[in-house]
BAKOL-436937 format. One record per residue: residue in one letter; x, y, z of N, C-alpha, C, O, CB in turn. Coordinates in Angstrom, 2 decimals. Atoms other than C-alpha are relative to their C-alpha. Glycine has a CB too. Example, Ala and Ser with C-alpha at 12.3 -4.5 7.8 and 13.67 -1.06 7.14 Angstrom:
{a,{0.89,-1.19,0.00},{12.30,-4.50,7.80},{0.90,1.20,0.00},{1.94,1.18,0.66},{-0.99,0.03,1.25}}
{s,{-0.82,-1.19,-0.06},{13.67,-1.06,7.14},{-0.77,1.09,0.73},{-0.26,2.20,0.90},{0.41,0.46,-1.42}}
! end
This chain:
{m,{1.09,0.23,0.91},{86.98,132.26,90.95},{-0.62,-1.36,0.31},{0.10,-2.35,0.45},{0.48,0.07,-1.48}}
{k,{0.70,1.24,-0.33},{84.38,129.59,91.71},{0.08,-0.99,-1.16},{-0.25,-0.66,-2.30},{-1.46,0.27,0.36}}
{i,{-0.07,1.08,0.97},{84.96,126.31,89.88},{-1.41,-0.55,-0.22},{-2.13,-0.77,0.76},{0.99,-1.12,0.46}}
{p,{1.35,0.50,0.24},{81.80,125.03,88.17},{-0.19,-1.42,0.51},{0.71,-2.25,0.43},{-0.32,0.06,-1.48}}
{t,{0.33,1.34,-0.50},{80.11,122.00,89.71},{-1.06,-0.66,-0.86},{-1.51,-1.76,-0.55},{-0.47,0.08,1.46}}
{t,{1.06,0.52,0.87},{77.59,121.48,86.91},{0.54,-0.71,-1.23},{-0.25,-1.23,-2.03},{-0.91,1.11,-0.42}}
{l,{-0.60,0.65,1.16},{80.04,120.08,84.35},{0.28,-1.46,0.32},{0.02,-1.92,1.44},{1.30,0.72,-0.44}}
{k,{-0.18,1.45,-0.19},{81.05,116.43,83.89},{1.00,-0.34,1.09},{0.77,-1.28,1.86},{0.44,-0.62,-1.29}}
{h,{-0.95,0.22,-1.10},{84.11,116.60,86.18},{-0.65,0.55,1.26},{-1.08,1.70,1.30},{1.40,0.69,-0.28}}
{k,{0.63,-0.41,-1.26},{82.76,116.74,89.72},{1.08,0.30,1.03},{1.64,-0.63,1.61},{-0.98,-1.10,0.53}}
{p,{-1.06,-0.35,-0.95},{85.22,118.68,91.94},{-0.37,-0.37,1.43},{-1.52,-0.22,1.85},{0.31,1.49,-0.08}}
{v,{0.18,0.33,-1.41},{85.66,117.50,95.53},{0.92,0.88,0.85},{0.47,1.51,1.80},{0.28,-1.50,0.26}}
{v,{-0.97,-0.87,-0.67},{88.84,119.28,96.71},{0.48,1.01,-1.04},{0.89,0.62,-2.14},{1.21,-0.83,0.63}}
{v,{-0.27,-1.02,1.01},{89.54,122.60,94.99},{1.02,1.04,0.46},{1.21,1.26,1.66},{-1.28,0.70,-0.38}}
{v,{-0.79,-1.20,-0.19},{91.99,125.47,94.67},{-0.62,1.03,-0.94},{-0.39,0.99,-2.15},{1.57,-0.23,-0.30}}
{e,{0.73,-0.95,0.84},{89.85,128.34,93.44},{0.77,1.30,-0.25},{0.30,2.15,-1.00},{-1.33,0.32,0.63}}
{n,{-0.81,-1.18,0.24},{92.58,130.98,93.57},{1.31,-0.35,-0.72},{2.31,0.33,-0.55},{0.31,0.71,1.32}}
{y,{-1.24,0.44,0.64},{95.12,129.12,91.41},{0.60,1.08,-0.90},{1.82,1.13,-1.08},{-0.27,-1.26,-0.81}}
{g,{-0.51,-1.08,0.84},{95.40,132.13,89.10},{0.97,0.91,0.71},{1.78,1.58,0.07},{-1.14,0.81,-0.53}}
{n,{-0.90,-0.85,-0.79},{97.21,133.93,91.93},{1.35,-0.66,0.26},{2.30,0.02,0.66},{-0.65,0.35,1.32}}
{v,{-1.24,0.72,-0.35},{99.90,131.25,92.32},{0.53,-0.87,-1.15},{1.34,-1.76,-0.91},{-0.24,-0.87,1.22}}
{d,{-0.38,0.81,1.16},{100.36,129.82,88.79},{1.40,0.35,-0.49},{1.58,0.78,-1.63},{-1.02,0.19,-1.13}}
{g,{-1.39,-0.23,0.37},{104.14,130.21,88.81},{0.22,1.38,-0.56},{-0.32,2.36,-0.05},{0.46,-1.03,-1.00}}
{r,{-0.28,-1.31,0.58},{105.44,132.99,86.61},{-1.18,0.57,-0.77},{-1.10,1.69,-1.27},{1.20,-0.09,-0.91}}
{y,{1.22,-0.48,0.66},{101.95,133.28,85.09},{-0.99,0.58,1.01},{-2.09,1.01,0.63},{-0.65,-1.13,-0.78}}
{a,{0.90,-0.47,-1.05},{100.43,134.36,88.42},{-0.60,1.35,-0.37},{0.09,2.26,-0.83},{0.74,0.09,1.35}}
{y,{0.79,-1.22,0.25},{97.76,137.05,88.03},{-0.17,0.36,-1.47},{-0.79,1.37,-1.80},{0.64,1.16,0.70}}
{k,{0.19,-0.25,1.43},{97.93,136.83,84.23},{-0.13,-1.34,-0.75},{0.48,-1.54,-1.79},{1.18,0.84,-0.58}}
{t,{0.17,1.34,0.55},{96.83,133.26,83.49},{-1.46,-0.31,-0.24},{-2.35,0.28,0.39},{0.62,-1.04,0.94}}
{d,{1.37,0.47,0.15},{93.75,131.55,82.20},{-0.25,-1.24,0.87},{-1.39,-1.68,0.99},{-0.30,-0.33,-1.48}}
{a,{0.16,1.13,-0.94},{94.39,128.63,84.61},{-0.47,0.57,1.33},{0.33,1.08,2.11},{1.35,-0.81,0.17}}
{q,{0.61,-0.67,-1.15},{92.02,129.79,87.34},{-0.25,-0.93,1.18},{-0.49,-0.45,2.29},{-1.28,0.62,-0.42}}
{g,{0.27,0.90,-1.10},{91.54,126.66,89.41},{0.59,-1.37,-0.22},{0.90,-1.77,-1.34},{-1.46,-0.12,0.22}}
{l,{-0.39,1.41,0.02},{92.66,123.15,90.28},{-1.03,-0.76,0.80},{-1.62,-0.23,1.74},{1.45,-0.22,0.58}}
{s,{0.89,0.82,-0.82},{90.53,120.32,91.53},{0.39,-1.46,-0.09},{1.00,-1.91,-1.06},{-1.46,0.19,-0.43}}
{i,{-0.03,1.46,0.00},{90.59,116.68,92.48},{-1.45,-0.40,0.21},{-2.12,0.09,1.12},{0.97,-0.60,1.13}}
{g,{1.41,0.39,-0.09},{87.27,115.01,91.94},{-0.29,-1.24,-0.82},{0.60,-2.03,-1.12},{-0.89,1.13,-0.45}}
{l,{0.45,1.15,0.76},{85.28,112.47,90.02},{0.17,0.28,-1.49},{-0.28,1.31,-1.99},{-1.47,-0.36,0.32}}
{a,{-0.39,-0.21,1.39},{86.51,112.05,86.45},{-1.21,0.13,-0.92},{-2.25,-0.49,-0.70},{0.88,-1.13,-0.48}}
{q,{1.08,-0.21,0.97},{84.38,113.20,83.54},{-0.25,-1.23,-0.85},{-1.32,-1.35,-1.45},{0.31,1.18,-0.88}}
{w,{0.15,1.18,0.86},{84.94,109.88,81.74},{-0.61,-1.19,0.74},{-0.64,-2.30,0.20},{1.34,-0.39,-0.58}}
{n,{0.58,1.11,-0.76},{83.27,107.77,84.46},{-1.19,-0.61,-0.72},{-2.05,0.10,-1.23},{-0.42,0.47,1.39}}
{d,{1.16,0.73,0.51},{80.88,105.11,83.21},{-0.85,-0.42,1.19},{-0.39,-0.38,2.33},{0.44,-1.26,-0.85}}
{r,{0.87,0.45,-1.08},{77.93,103.84,85.21},{0.65,-1.15,0.75},{1.13,-2.11,0.14},{-1.38,-0.42,-0.55}}
{g,{-0.57,1.06,-0.82},{79.17,101.73,88.10},{1.51,0.06,0.15},{2.09,-0.75,0.87},{-0.38,-1.30,-0.55}}
{r,{-1.46,-0.11,-0.08},{82.78,102.83,87.65},{0.34,1.44,0.38},{-0.14,2.39,-0.23},{0.67,-0.40,-1.37}}
{v,{-0.36,-1.34,-0.44},{84.32,105.75,89.48},{1.52,0.14,-0.01},{2.23,-0.58,0.69},{-0.57,0.29,1.42}}
{d,{-1.42,-0.34,0.03},{87.75,107.17,88.63},{0.15,1.40,0.58},{-0.73,2.25,0.44},{0.57,-0.09,-1.45}}
{v,{-0.31,-1.30,-0.56},{89.34,110.10,90.41},{1.00,0.66,-0.94},{1.87,0.00,-1.51},{0.57,-0.11,1.47}}
{s,{-0.91,-0.72,0.88},{91.12,112.80,88.42},{0.35,1.35,0.61},{-0.30,1.84,1.53},{-0.62,0.18,-1.39}}
{a,{-0.38,-1.38,-0.33},{92.91,116.10,88.80},{-0.31,0.83,-1.24},{-0.18,0.35,-2.37},{1.53,0.11,0.42}}
{k,{0.35,-0.84,1.14},{91.85,119.02,86.63},{0.55,1.40,0.19},{0.51,1.96,1.29},{-1.52,0.05,-0.18}}
{v,{-0.37,-1.40,0.06},{93.30,122.38,85.67},{-1.14,0.69,-0.74},{-1.44,0.37,-1.89},{1.40,0.23,-0.72}}
{w,{1.15,-0.72,0.56},{90.38,124.74,85.05},{0.47,1.29,-0.66},{1.06,2.15,-0.01},{-1.05,0.30,1.10}}
{r,{-0.39,-1.20,0.75},{90.97,127.36,82.33},{-1.26,0.83,-0.29},{-2.31,0.30,-0.64},{0.73,-0.38,-1.33}}
{y,{1.11,-0.92,0.22},{88.75,130.42,81.97},{0.45,1.10,-0.96},{1.47,1.75,-0.71},{-0.51,0.61,1.35}}
{t,{-0.41,-0.93,1.06},{88.87,132.65,78.87},{-0.32,1.46,0.33},{0.09,2.36,-0.40},{-0.67,-0.36,-1.29}}
{g,{0.48,-1.33,-0.31},{87.36,135.67,80.60},{-1.48,0.10,-0.26},{-2.16,1.01,0.22},{0.76,1.06,-0.81}}
{e,{1.42,0.04,0.33},{83.95,134.78,79.22},{-0.63,-1.34,0.36},{-1.79,-1.40,0.77},{-0.20,0.29,-1.47}}
{k,{0.56,1.33,-0.27},{83.54,131.04,79.69},{1.12,-0.97,0.37},{2.30,-0.70,0.13},{-0.79,-0.53,-1.23}}
{w,{-0.97,1.05,-0.32},{85.24,127.89,80.97},{0.45,-0.64,-1.30},{-0.38,-0.99,-2.14},{-0.61,-1.06,0.97}}
{s,{-0.60,0.45,1.25},{87.59,126.65,78.26},{-0.05,-1.51,-0.17},{0.05,-2.27,0.79},{1.43,0.47,-0.08}}
{r,{-0.08,1.43,0.33},{87.46,123.29,76.52},{1.44,-0.49,0.09},{1.70,-1.69,0.03},{-0.56,-0.27,-1.41}}
{q,{-1.40,0.37,-0.13},{91.24,123.35,76.88},{0.39,-0.31,1.44},{1.56,-0.55,1.73},{0.89,1.09,-0.53}}
{s,{-0.28,0.44,-1.37},{90.94,122.61,80.59},{0.48,-1.44,-0.06},{-0.05,-2.26,-0.81},{-1.26,0.15,0.92}}
{e,{-0.58,1.34,0.04},{93.03,119.52,81.31},{-0.45,-0.83,1.18},{-0.51,-0.34,2.31},{1.53,0.07,-0.04}}
{e,{0.36,0.93,-1.06},{91.92,116.50,83.29},{0.89,-1.23,-0.12},{1.02,-1.81,-1.20},{-1.52,-0.40,-0.08}}
{l,{-0.93,1.14,0.00},{94.36,113.75,84.29},{-0.32,-0.94,1.15},{-0.69,-0.49,2.23},{1.46,0.48,0.10}}
{p,{0.09,0.93,-1.12},{94.08,110.56,86.34},{1.12,0.32,1.00},{2.20,0.76,0.61},{0.10,-1.48,-0.49}}
{l,{-0.98,-0.38,-1.04},{95.92,111.04,89.66},{1.35,-0.68,-0.19},{2.38,-0.05,0.06},{-0.55,-0.35,1.36}}
{h,{-1.29,0.66,0.17},{98.58,108.44,88.86},{0.84,0.70,-1.07},{2.06,0.71,-0.98},{-0.20,-1.48,-0.37}}
{r,{-0.75,-0.72,1.03},{99.52,110.45,85.75},{0.56,1.32,0.54},{1.64,1.75,0.15},{-0.88,0.27,-1.23}}
{v,{-0.49,-1.21,-0.66},{99.82,113.62,87.83},{1.28,-0.33,0.76},{2.27,0.40,0.68},{-1.07,0.61,0.95}}
{l,{-1.18,0.42,-0.77},{102.25,111.76,90.10},{1.13,-0.44,-0.91},{2.30,-0.17,-0.63},{-0.37,-1.14,0.96}}
{d,{-1.03,0.39,0.96},{104.08,110.26,87.12},{0.69,1.22,-0.58},{1.90,1.22,-0.78},{-0.60,-0.86,-1.12}}
{l,{-0.60,-1.25,0.48},{104.60,113.78,85.78},{0.89,0.62,1.07},{1.96,1.15,0.75},{-1.09,0.99,-0.42}}
{a,{-0.83,-0.52,-1.10},{105.89,114.86,89.21},{1.31,-0.80,0.08},{2.38,-0.22,0.30},{-0.76,-0.08,1.35}}
{i,{-1.21,0.84,0.01},{108.33,111.91,89.11},{0.91,0.42,-1.14},{2.12,0.53,-0.97},{-0.37,-1.50,-0.12}}
{l,{-0.80,-0.42,1.17},{109.46,112.99,85.63},{0.67,1.35,0.24},{1.83,1.53,-0.12},{-0.89,0.07,-1.25}}
{v,{-0.58,-1.31,-0.31},{110.00,116.58,86.78},{1.16,-0.18,0.98},{2.24,0.39,0.78},{-1.07,0.96,0.59}}
{c,{-1.05,0.22,-1.01},{111.99,115.40,89.82},{1.23,-0.65,-0.63},{2.36,-0.23,-0.36},{-0.52,-0.87,1.15}}
{r,{-1.14,0.71,0.61},{114.15,113.04,87.76},{0.74,0.91,-0.97},{1.96,0.85,-1.07},{-0.46,-1.28,-0.73}}
{s,{-0.62,-0.96,0.92},{114.78,115.75,85.16},{0.83,1.01,0.78},{1.96,1.32,0.40},{-1.07,0.71,-0.85}}
{e,{-0.75,-0.94,-0.85},{115.80,118.22,87.87},{1.30,-0.64,0.48},{2.36,-0.02,0.45},{-0.86,0.44,1.22}}
{l,{-1.18,0.71,-0.47},{118.19,115.62,89.26},{1.04,-0.13,-1.11},{2.23,0.05,-0.87},{-0.39,-1.39,0.53}}
{h,{-0.93,0.12,1.13},{119.71,115.06,85.82},{0.73,1.31,-0.25},{1.95,1.32,-0.42},{-0.76,-0.43,-1.27}}
{f,{-0.62,-1.27,0.36},{120.33,118.74,85.18},{0.95,0.54,1.06},{1.74,1.44,0.78},{-1.06,1.03,-0.28}}
{r,{-0.98,-0.39,-1.02},{122.21,119.14,88.46},{1.40,-0.45,-0.37},{2.39,0.17,0.02},{-0.39,-0.57,1.36}}
{e,{-1.31,0.55,0.39},{125.01,117.04,86.94},{0.24,0.05,-1.51},{1.28,-0.42,-1.97},{0.11,-1.44,0.48}}
{a,{-0.09,0.03,1.46},{124.41,117.61,83.21},{1.19,0.76,-0.54},{1.66,0.48,-1.65},{-1.26,0.57,-0.60}}
{y,{-1.16,-0.78,0.45},{127.27,120.11,82.98},{1.21,-0.89,-0.30},{2.12,-0.48,-1.02},{0.37,1.04,1.05}}
{r,{-1.13,0.92,0.22},{129.61,117.10,83.01},{0.07,-0.51,-1.44},{1.11,-1.00,-1.88},{-0.10,-1.17,0.96}}
{f,{0.06,0.51,1.37},{128.50,116.18,79.48},{0.02,1.16,-0.99},{-0.62,2.19,-0.77},{-1.28,-0.86,-0.21}}
{e,{-0.12,-1.05,1.01},{129.39,118.22,76.41},{-1.36,0.46,-0.52},{-1.60,1.65,-0.69},{0.87,-0.49,-1.17}}
{k,{1.33,-0.33,0.52},{125.81,118.06,75.13},{-1.09,-0.08,1.07},{-2.27,-0.17,0.76},{-0.35,-0.93,-1.16}}
{l,{0.90,0.05,-1.17},{124.23,117.97,78.62},{-0.64,-1.37,0.22},{-1.54,-1.51,1.05},{-1.08,1.02,-0.16}}
{y,{0.43,1.38,-0.23},{123.62,114.22,78.34},{1.03,-0.93,-0.63},{1.82,-0.51,-1.48},{-1.42,-0.26,-0.60}}
{d,{-0.91,1.01,0.51},{125.54,111.04,77.63},{-0.55,-0.52,-1.33},{-1.54,-1.25,-1.35},{0.19,-1.17,1.02}}
{e,{0.48,0.40,1.34},{125.13,110.50,73.87},{0.01,-1.52,-0.18},{-0.81,-2.05,-0.92},{0.86,0.65,-1.08}}
{k,{-0.08,1.45,0.13},{126.14,106.85,74.22},{-1.08,-0.70,0.82},{-1.46,-1.84,0.53},{1.36,-0.49,0.43}}
{n,{1.04,0.57,-0.85},{123.54,106.26,76.93},{-0.97,1.11,0.44},{-0.82,1.68,1.52},{0.63,-0.71,1.25}}
{p,{0.92,-1.09,-0.31},{120.65,108.76,76.83},{-1.04,-0.35,1.07},{-1.85,0.51,1.45},{-0.71,0.43,-1.25}}
{i,{0.95,0.40,-1.05},{118.67,106.77,79.43},{0.46,0.60,1.33},{1.58,0.35,1.78},{-0.13,-1.57,0.09}}
{l,{-0.32,-0.64,-1.27},{118.58,108.79,82.65},{-0.32,-0.91,1.17},{0.38,-0.89,2.19},{-0.74,1.31,0.15}}
{d,{0.41,0.85,-1.12},{116.79,106.24,84.81},{-1.06,-0.98,-0.47},{-1.75,-0.76,-1.46},{-0.55,0.86,1.18}}
{r,{1.13,0.94,0.14},{114.51,103.22,84.94},{-0.61,-0.06,1.38},{0.01,-0.53,2.34},{0.46,-1.46,-0.53}}
{i,{0.67,-0.13,-1.28},{112.00,103.77,87.70},{-1.07,-1.07,0.09},{-2.05,-1.05,-0.66},{-0.60,1.43,0.19}}
{g,{0.92,1.12,-0.14},{110.21,100.65,88.86},{-1.40,0.43,0.41},{-1.58,1.13,1.41},{0.53,-0.98,1.00}}
{l,{1.42,-0.26,-0.29},{106.41,100.92,88.78},{-0.83,-1.18,-0.50},{-0.67,-1.61,-1.64},{-0.48,1.33,-0.67}}
{q,{0.98,1.03,0.38},{103.75,98.20,88.74},{0.62,-1.22,-0.67},{0.07,-1.73,-1.65},{-1.02,0.60,-0.91}}
{g,{-0.61,1.21,0.55},{106.10,95.31,88.01},{0.79,0.23,-1.28},{1.30,-0.72,-1.86},{-1.05,-1.01,-0.26}}
{d,{-0.80,-0.35,1.18},{107.79,97.12,85.12},{0.82,1.22,0.38},{1.06,1.45,1.57},{-0.90,0.27,-1.28}}
{a,{-0.78,-1.19,-0.31},{109.82,100.31,84.86},{-0.32,1.09,-1.01},{-0.48,0.84,-2.20},{1.51,-0.31,0.01}}
{m,{0.17,-1.17,0.85},{109.25,103.80,83.51},{1.41,0.45,-0.40},{2.23,0.80,0.44},{-0.79,1.16,0.74}}
{t,{-1.31,-0.39,0.51},{112.23,104.62,81.30},{0.00,1.50,-0.25},{-0.78,2.00,-1.06},{0.35,-0.78,-1.29}}
{v,{-0.15,-1.44,0.17},{113.27,108.26,81.57},{1.26,0.21,-0.82},{2.34,-0.22,-0.41},{0.07,0.76,1.40}}
{e,{-1.16,-0.16,0.87},{115.55,109.29,78.73},{-0.07,1.31,-0.77},{-1.14,1.91,-0.91},{0.09,-1.17,-0.97}}
{v,{-0.08,-1.17,0.87},{116.70,112.19,76.61},{-0.53,-0.42,-1.37},{-0.17,-1.48,-1.88},{1.48,0.55,-0.10}}
{c,{0.65,0.32,1.29},{114.68,112.27,73.37},{0.96,0.29,-1.15},{0.95,1.38,-1.71},{-1.31,0.80,-0.17}}
{t,{-0.98,-0.18,1.07},{117.43,111.76,70.81},{-0.65,0.02,-1.38},{0.02,0.35,-2.37},{1.06,-1.10,0.07}}
{e,{0.73,-0.07,1.28},{114.78,111.50,68.06},{-0.34,1.45,-0.35},{-0.65,1.76,-1.50},{-1.28,-0.85,0.06}}
{n,{0.24,-1.42,0.22},{114.24,115.26,68.49},{1.16,0.55,-0.82},{2.30,0.57,-0.35},{-0.17,0.77,1.36}}
{e,{-1.09,-0.46,0.87},{116.22,116.72,65.58},{0.67,1.26,0.51},{1.75,1.62,0.03},{-0.53,0.25,-1.40}}
{h,{-0.58,-1.21,-0.59},{116.86,119.88,67.64},{0.42,-0.22,1.45},{0.48,0.73,2.23},{-0.99,1.16,-0.09}}
{i,{-0.26,0.33,-1.41},{117.81,118.07,70.86},{1.16,0.81,0.58},{1.10,1.22,1.73},{0.28,-1.48,0.14}}
{d,{-1.16,-0.72,-0.53},{121.17,119.83,71.19},{-0.38,1.42,0.43},{0.11,1.92,1.44},{1.13,0.06,-1.05}}
{e,{0.49,-1.34,-0.34},{119.44,123.23,71.22},{-1.08,-0.08,1.08},{-1.06,0.69,2.04},{-0.54,0.71,-1.26}}
{d,{1.16,0.08,-0.90},{116.26,122.16,73.02},{0.38,-0.40,1.42},{-0.23,0.07,2.38},{-1.01,-0.98,-0.54}}
{i,{-0.38,0.40,-1.35},{118.04,120.50,75.94},{0.62,1.18,0.75},{0.47,1.29,1.97},{1.00,-1.19,-0.05}}
{k,{-0.55,-1.21,-0.63},{119.90,123.76,76.60},{-1.13,0.95,0.41},{-1.07,1.57,1.47},{0.98,0.71,-0.95}}
{i,{1.15,-0.85,-0.31},{116.61,125.68,76.47},{-0.72,-0.52,1.23},{-1.10,0.25,2.11},{-0.97,0.08,-1.20}}
{l,{0.65,0.60,-1.16},{115.05,123.23,78.93},{0.82,0.24,1.26},{0.29,0.64,2.30},{-0.22,-1.51,-0.21}}
{r,{-0.87,-0.24,-1.16},{118.04,123.47,81.26},{-0.10,1.44,0.48},{-0.23,1.69,1.67},{1.46,-0.33,-0.35}}
{d,{0.06,-1.42,-0.35},{117.93,127.26,81.16},{-1.36,0.37,0.60},{-1.43,1.16,1.55},{0.29,0.86,-1.23}}
{a,{1.35,-0.28,-0.53},{114.16,127.35,81.74},{-0.15,-0.56,1.41},{-0.71,0.11,2.28},{-1.08,-0.59,-0.92}}
{l,{0.05,0.58,-1.35},{114.45,125.01,84.73},{0.82,0.82,0.98},{0.42,1.02,2.12},{0.49,-1.46,-0.02}}
{s,{-0.85,-0.84,-0.86},{117.25,127.15,86.10},{-0.69,1.32,0.30},{-0.69,1.78,1.44},{1.36,0.25,-0.68}}
{k,{0.69,-1.29,-0.17},{115.29,130.36,85.55},{-1.16,-0.13,0.98},{-1.41,0.76,1.78},{-0.52,0.52,-1.37}}
{d,{1.15,0.23,-0.88},{112.27,128.87,87.34},{0.40,-0.77,1.25},{-0.47,-1.32,1.93},{-1.08,-0.75,-0.75}}
{g,{-0.49,0.77,-1.14},{114.45,127.27,90.02},{-0.67,0.34,1.31},{-0.99,-0.56,2.10},{1.46,0.20,0.14}}
{e,{0.63,-0.41,-1.26},{112.92,129.30,92.84},{-1.46,-0.47,0.06},{-1.92,-0.95,1.10},{0.08,1.53,0.17}}
{l,{1.39,0.44,0.05},{109.34,128.55,91.74},{-0.11,-1.52,0.18},{-0.94,-2.01,0.96},{-0.65,0.43,-1.33}}
{i,{0.04,1.46,-0.07},{110.03,124.86,91.27},{0.50,-0.48,1.36},{-0.09,-1.37,1.96},{0.85,-0.62,-1.14}}
{g,{-0.56,0.38,-1.30},{112.18,124.61,94.40},{-0.98,0.17,1.14},{-1.05,-0.67,2.04},{1.24,0.80,0.28}}
{e,{1.00,-0.24,-1.04},{109.44,126.11,96.55},{-1.05,-1.12,0.00},{-1.44,-1.61,1.06},{-0.69,1.37,-0.20}}
{r,{1.01,1.07,0.12},{106.95,123.53,95.26},{0.59,-1.36,0.38},{-0.09,-2.19,0.98},{-0.56,-0.05,-1.43}}
{m,{-0.67,1.25,-0.39},{109.48,120.70,95.67},{0.11,-0.11,1.52},{-0.09,-1.18,2.09},{1.41,-0.09,-0.65}}
{a,{-0.11,0.00,-1.46},{110.01,121.70,99.30},{-1.34,-0.31,0.65},{-1.41,-1.07,1.61},{0.53,1.36,0.50}}
{v,{1.34,0.28,-0.53},{106.26,121.69,99.95},{-0.35,-1.46,-0.23},{-0.86,-2.14,0.66},{-1.06,0.93,-0.65}}
{l,{0.28,1.40,0.31},{105.91,118.34,98.20},{0.80,-0.93,0.92},{0.26,-1.92,1.41},{0.33,-0.30,-1.47}}
{s,{-0.84,0.80,-0.90},{108.81,116.92,100.24},{-0.58,-0.03,1.41},{-0.67,-1.09,2.03},{1.44,0.56,0.03}}
{r,{0.58,-0.09,-1.35},{107.26,118.14,103.49},{-1.27,-0.83,0.10},{-1.46,-1.57,1.07},{-0.29,1.46,0.38}}
{l,{1.26,0.75,-0.04},{103.87,116.68,102.64},{0.23,-1.51,-0.12},{-0.45,-2.30,0.54},{-0.93,0.48,-1.12}}
{l,{-0.31,1.43,0.11},{105.36,113.35,101.57},{0.54,-0.54,1.32},{0.22,-1.67,1.71},{1.01,-0.24,-1.13}}
{k,{-0.51,0.42,-1.31},{107.24,113.17,104.89},{-1.13,-0.11,0.99},{-1.18,-1.06,1.78},{1.06,0.98,0.51}}
{e,{1.15,0.07,-0.92},{104.03,113.94,106.78},{-0.86,-1.23,-0.28},{-1.48,-1.78,0.64},{-0.86,1.27,-0.13}}
{l,{0.75,1.19,0.35},{102.38,111.10,104.89},{0.76,-1.30,0.31},{0.21,-2.39,0.20},{-0.35,0.05,-1.47}}
{g,{-0.80,1.18,-0.35},{105.19,108.76,105.95},{0.86,-0.53,-1.12},{1.34,-1.66,-1.03},{-0.88,-1.07,0.47}}
{y,{-0.84,0.44,1.11},{107.09,108.57,102.66},{1.37,0.60,0.08},{2.21,0.35,-0.78},{-0.63,0.35,-1.32}}
! end
């Protein structure tokens, strides 16, 4: 499906067949495209780049389409990777995390650190962490395939 170029986000690099590869939602999703382009929130004289998931309701492009700055896309990828790493060893803990130290990692970024931790403020954390673990396990093949591609591309880029 062709991504619109007349809206505020100006696509530059696109995936117009994303609906065919949207994980377990493939072929039955409203997420029809991805793009990297010029952000819709740009002011005159200022240009930010963003990534966008384009949602289509069957009749029109949805206002629920998401646009994120590229660094946030990468931060989410870091969070997914760190979470995957945690759940590989989580079986060692009775509640799938160390209750005395719910911090999984401090990842240095921009002179500070992003603290990745289990959300102990969630009143249903004991149930929800099991649901998350099971969902990640169920989608292991989908996520693993994307992780392998990401790893290959990062190596090609010299990382």
